[in-house]
C-alpha positions, 0 to 999 in steps of 0.5 A, spaced: 125 053 884 119 058 886 114 059 881 115 065 876 111 071 879 105 073 874 105 080 872 100 084 875 098 090 871 092 095 873 085 094 870 085 096 863 092 097 862 095 093 856 101 089 856 107 093 854 109 091 847 116 092 844 116 098 839 119 093 833 112 089 834 108 095 833 111 098 828 110 096 820 118 095 819 124 094 824 124 086 825 131 084 826 131 077 828 127 070 827 125 071 835 122 078 833 119 076 827 115 070 831 113 075 836 111 080 830 107 075 826 103 073 833 101 080 835 098 081 828 095 074 828 098 073 821 096 066 818 100 066 811 107 069 809 108 071 802 116 070 801 117 074 794 123 077 790 124 081 784 125 077 777 129 081 772 122 084 770 121 086 777 115 081 777 114 078 784 116 071 784 116 066 790 112 062 795 106 062 800 106 058 806 103 058 813 106 063 818 108 057 823 112 054 817 115 060 816 118 061 823 120 053 823 127 054 819 124 051 813 128 052 807 126 056 801 128 055 794 126 057 787 129 054 780 134 059 777 131 059 771 126 063 774 131 069 773 132 067 766 125 068 764 122 073 759 116 078 760 112 073 756 114 067 760 119 064 755 126 063 755 132 065 751 136 061 747 144 059 748 148 064 744 152 071 744 156 069 750 149 066 754 148 059 756 145 055 761 149 053 767 150 045 768 148 046 775 142 049 773 139 047 780 135 051 785 137 057 789 135 059 796 131 064 798 133 068 804 128 072 807 130 080 809 126 080 815 127 088 816 122 088 810 117 084 813 110 087 813 103 086 812 099 085 806 093 090 807 089 088 801 088 081 803 082 079 807 086 074 811 091 076 815 097 076 811 104 078 811 110 079 806 117 079 806 122 080 800 128 075 800 135 075 797 138 069 793 144 065 794 147 058 791 146 052 795 153 053 798 151 060 801 154 064 795 150 070 793 147 069 786 150 075 782 145 076 776 139 077 780 136 084 781 137 085 788 143 082 789 146 086 783 144 093 787 147 091 793 153 089 789 153 096 786 152 100 793 158 095 796 162 098 790 161 105 793 162 103 800 169 100 798 171 107 797 168 110 803 162 113 799 154 112 800 149 113 794 143 116 796 137 116 791 130 119 791 125 115 785 119 119 782 114 114 779 109 116 774 103 111 772 097 111 768 090 109 771 086 106 765 079 103 764 079 095 765 081 092 758 081 084 758 082 084 751 089 086 749 087 088 742 083 094 744 087 100 746 087 103 753 083 109 755 082 113 761 078 112 766 072 115 769 073 119 775 068 121 780 065 126 776 062 121 771 066 123 765 072 120 762 079 124 764 082 128 760 089 130 759 093 137 760 091 136 768 099 137 770 099 139 778 091 139 778 088 138 785 082 137 781 085 132 777 087 128 783 080 129 787 077 125 781 080 119 784 079 121 791 077 114 794 082 110 790 088 115 792 085 114 800 086 106 799 093 107 796 095 112 802 092 107 807 095 101 804 102 104 804 101 106 811 100 099 813 106 097 810 111 102 812 111 105 806 112 113 806 110 117 800 113 124 800 108 127 795 103 125 790 101 129 783 097 129 777 101 129 771 100 131 764 097 125 761 089 123 762 089 119 768 097 120 769 099 120 776 106 121 780 108 119 786 115 121 789 119 118 795 123 120 800 131 120 799 134 114 802 138 108 801 138 105 794 136 098 796 131 100 801 128 105 796 128 100 790 124 095 795 119 101 796 118 102 789 117 094 788 112 094 793 109 101 791 107 098 784 104 092 787 100 096 792 098 101 787 095 096 782 091 092 788 088 099 790 086 100 783 083 093 782 079 095 788 076 100 784 075 096 778 081 100 774 087 098 772 094 101 774 099 101 769 107 102 769 108 101 761 112 107 758 107 109 753 100 106 754 096 111 750 098 113 743 098 121 743 099 121 751 105 123 755 110 117 757 111 115 764 118 116 767 121 113 773 126 119 775 132 118 779 135 123 784 142 121 786 147 124 791 153 121 794 155 121 801 162 121 805 161 115 810 166 119 815 164 126 815 156 125 812 157 130 807 155 131 800 161 129 796 158 133 790 159 140 794 166 142 797 166 146 804 165 152 800 159 150 797 162 149 790 161 144 785 167 138 786 170 134 781 166 128 784 160 132 782 163 133 775 165 126 774 159 123 776 155 127 771 161 125 766 160 118 767 153 118 766 153 122 759 158 117 757 155 110 759 148 111 760 146 110 753 150 104 753 146 102 759 139 104 756 136 097 756 136 097 764 133 103 764 128 102 758 127 095 758 122 093 753 120 095 745 114 099 748 119 103 752 122 106 746 116 109 744 116 114 750 123 116 748 121 120 742 122 128 741 114 128 741 113 124 747 116 130 752 122 125 754 129 127 754 132 123 748 139 126 749 145 125 754 146 132 755 146 135 762 143 142 765 141 146 771 134 146 772 133 144 765 128 138 764 129 137 757 136 134 758 137 127 760 141 129 767 138 135 770 141 138 776 135 141 780 136 148 784 138 146 791 143 148 797 150 145 797 148 140 802 142 137 797 146 138 791 144 132 786 143 129 779 136 127 776 137 122 771 130 123 767 131 117 762 129 111 766 121 109 764 117 107 769 116 100 766 124 099 769 125 094 774 127 099 780 133 095 782 136 094 775 135 102 774 138 104 780 144 099 779 145 102 772 144 109 774 149 109 780 154 104 776 155 109 770 156 115 775 161 111 779 165 109 773 165 117 772 168 118 778 173 112 778 175 114 771 175 122 772 171 123 766 169 130 765 162 132 762 160 136 757 158 144 758 151 144 761 146 146 756 142 152 757 137 152 752 132 146 749 136 140 748 130 136 745 130 139 739 137 136 736 138 129 734 136 123 738 143 121 742 140 115 745 139 108 741 132 108 737 130 101 739 131 095 744 136 091 739 141 097 738 141 098 746 142 091 747 148 091 742 151 097 746 150 094 753 154 088 751 160 092 748 161 097 754 167 093 757 166 098 763 159 096 765 161 089 764 166 089 769 162 093 774 155 089 773 159 082 772 159 078 765 154 073 768 149 079 769 150 082 762 150 076 758 143 073 762 140 080 761 142 081 754 139 074 752 133 075 755 132 082 752 133 079 745 128 073 746 123 078 748 124 082 742 123 076 738 117 074 741 114 081 739 116 080 732 111 075 732 105 080 733 102 083 727 100 090 729 094 095 727 099 099 723 101 094 719 094 092 717 092 099 716 097 101 711 100 094 708 094 090 708 091 093 701 097 098 699 103 093 698 
């Protein structure tokens, strides 16, 4: 056999590289992954997956080991861990499985991307979890969202979402006993509030925001808009609409990205729902619509552009079931500090047209873009779980043909609070909703509820400044 001919290229002309290798996303197989890594000189891979809190868990390894079909595993207990690192007790329907072994990490190669803040060439990939026999793990967040999307798919439908994430920039605060305070901007003065949509407010953090954009571009993450919100040092990033799993992946990655960009500038970025007393809380609003997979049309609008039964039933399902799913949208004790009438957050289960005081807002749009915005979730929520809960409630409404109340035309936040006032009440409502249990799965419901109860007990061990202020010498 004659030797293979060597490729001859004009001087100075680089070797043609496939588009998927040059792009930040789009890898589909292990051969492509190896080429993608080699092209960038990647040395290490972070194999990550979100736990119940949305925290990145996983393993790091050399890129050569990653592409050699190495088996990856994590203990199943990782996905039963509280935010403080503890574990729930058996009870209330929850118990640790007898075969509490390792779960296999299966990389989703379409999420393979660079880690732009690392000094050494590093990549990251989001992984799914399966049992050793290949069965999907039903109580992990990414798998749960895939399950909800698949439930829509069985009906010939495809949900579309667009999240909006609010967060605060605060001065570094290594001592948790001290309150958080706004950072100092480029003007040299502490940032004040009341700067909603202020360009000058955004410009105070020009260099930090440039790094957010730079890091995002290097990961193939697309920011739609960025604004300064009402709070002191509070920003909001809006993402373009798309597939729920892909958008949850983006929020998961954005949170890491924003924190890393802030640390580079000696600042913290926090997604706490209510980080600073007297300042507005931080939300993760979710815009939702549903597409007919055959026609590509929005099922919320008829051929004549009018609202459909599917649109009304989607809202009806959210009105009835979102209060019961609140623990997935407001997952911590701190989340309920945002859900008060004084915090500019919706504390009701009402809906209205372009009414920002309602829980479910229908923005002004043409019929093709008709959508429902869920304004209840806080930015501390795990994006996979928040999207799962919101879409599940809408789907229940469509399946059970739940009619909504009449739309609210006036301010809705001045009435009594319609939502649970605290974490334990939210957990009880969550466990008692049989429709939610059916669509989310009993295993997830019992596991998640047990974690939340354990977190509440940990919180109850802490004595707050309020108690020392008003009880120390008065009772």
